[in-house]
C-alpha positions as CSV (number, residue, x, y, z in Angstrom):
1,M,0.0,0.0,0.0
2,Q,1.4,3.4,-1.0
3,K,1.7,5.9,1.8
4,H,-0.4,9.0,1.7
5,R,1.7,12.2,1.6
6,I,0.3,13.4,4.9
7,H,2.3,10.5,6.6
8,S,5.6,12.4,5.8
9,M,4.3,15.9,6.6
10,S,5.6,17.3,9.8
11,F,3.2,17.5,12.7
12,G,4.6,21.0,13.4
13,S,3.4,22.2,9.9
14,V,-0.1,20.9,10.5
15,Y,-0.4,21.9,14.2
16,P,-1.0,25.7,13.5
17,H,-3.9,24.8,11.2
18,Y,-5.5,22.9,14.1
19,V,-5.1,25.9,16.4
20,A,-6.3,28.3,13.8
21,K,-9.5,26.3,13.1
22,A,-10.4,26.4,16.8
23,V,-9.6,30.1,17.3
24,K,-11.5,31.0,14.1
25,K,-14.6,29.5,15.7
26,G,-14.1,31.4,19.0
27,R,-12.3,28.8,21.0
28,N,-9.3,29.3,23.2
29,P,-6.0,28.1,21.6
30,T,-5.1,26.2,24.7
31,E,-8.3,24.1,24.5
32,G,-7.0,22.5,21.4
33,D,-3.9,21.6,23.3
34,E,-6.0,19.3,25.5
35,N,-6.9,17.1,22.6
36,H,-3.3,16.1,21.6
37,P,-2.2,14.9,25.1
38,W,-5.5,13.1,25.6
39,L,-5.2,11.3,22.3
40,T,-1.5,10.5,22.3
41,G,-0.2,10.7,25.9
42,Y,2.4,13.4,25.0
43,T,3.0,15.9,27.8
44,Q,2.8,19.6,26.7
45,E,6.6,19.8,26.8
46,K,7.0,16.7,24.6
47,L,4.3,17.9,22.3
48,N,6.2,21.2,21.9
49,A,9.4,19.2,21.2
50,Q,7.7,17.2,18.5
51,I,6.5,20.5,16.9
52,E,10.0,22.1,17.1
53,E,11.7,19.0,15.8
54,Q,9.3,18.9,12.8
55,T,8.6,15.2,13.5
56,N,6.6,13.7,10.7
57,M,3.0,12.5,11.3
58,E,4.0,8.8,11.0
59,D,6.6,9.2,13.8
60,F,4.5,11.5,15.8
61,F,1.7,8.9,16.2
62,G,4.0,5.9,16.0
63,E,6.1,7.2,19.0
64,A,3.1,8.4,21.0
65,P,3.8,7.5,24.6
66,K,0.3,6.4,25.6
67,P,-2.4,6.4,23.0
68,N,-5.7,6.7,24.7
69,P,-7.7,3.5,24.6
70,S,-10.9,5.5,24.5
71,R,-9.9,7.0,21.1
72,S,-11.9,4.2,19.4
73,L,-15.0,6.0,20.8
74,I,-14.4,8.8,18.3
75,T,-16.8,8.3,15.5
76,G,-18.5,10.3,12.8
77,V,-17.6,11.9,9.5
78,I,-14.6,14.1,8.8
79,C,-13.7,15.2,5.3
80,G,-16.5,13.0,4.0
81,V,-15.1,9.8,5.5
82,R,-16.4,7.9,8.5
83,V,-13.5,7.8,11.0
84,E,-14.3,4.4,12.3
85,E,-14.1,2.9,8.8
86,V,-10.6,4.2,8.0
87,E,-8.5,1.1,7.4
88,D,-5.0,2.6,7.5
89,P,-4.1,2.7,11.2
90,L,-2.0,5.9,10.8
91,M,-4.7,7.7,8.8
92,R,-7.3,6.7,11.4
93,E,-5.1,8.3,14.1
94,I,-4.9,11.5,12.0
95,R,-8.6,11.5,11.4
96,Y,-9.2,11.0,15.2
97,L,-7.3,14.2,15.8
98,D,-9.1,16.0,12.9
99,K,-12.4,14.9,14.4
100,L,-11.5,16.2,17.9
101,I,-10.5,19.6,16.5
102,D,-13.7,19.7,14.4
103,E,-15.8,19.0,17.5
104,L,-13.9,21.7,19.4
105,A,-14.5,24.2,16.6
106,K,-18.2,23.4,16.5
107,G,-18.5,24.4,20.2
108,K,-18.8,21.0,21.8
109,A,-17.9,20.8,25.5
110,M,-14.4,19.5,26.3
111,E,-15.9,16.7,28.5
112,K,-17.8,15.4,25.5
113,I,-14.9,15.9,23.1
114,L,-12.6,13.9,25.4
115,R,-15.2,11.2,25.8
116,K,-15.4,11.6,29.6
């Protein structure tokens, strides 16, 4: 299976777009930062290091210290694709994060976004 080009993109180049989407919809930039540690287990310091080091998406998710087991509860459509039906494991992780940011931008409460 050929890799999608997003696999080699740096997380640091995509991250500002996540923040911008949340801010554009009136959310606090730090609210988006709650999604990443919840999903991956990165501390804020390690997340910042990943951004600074321009770690690619494949390594960012592959080296995640503690992927949240509840991430499989993230369902729905993002970019016209049902998250739970994405077969490529890395693309599914990326879509999980996309969906969390999308829910944040739509005004959903953090408790619901983080499946608490």
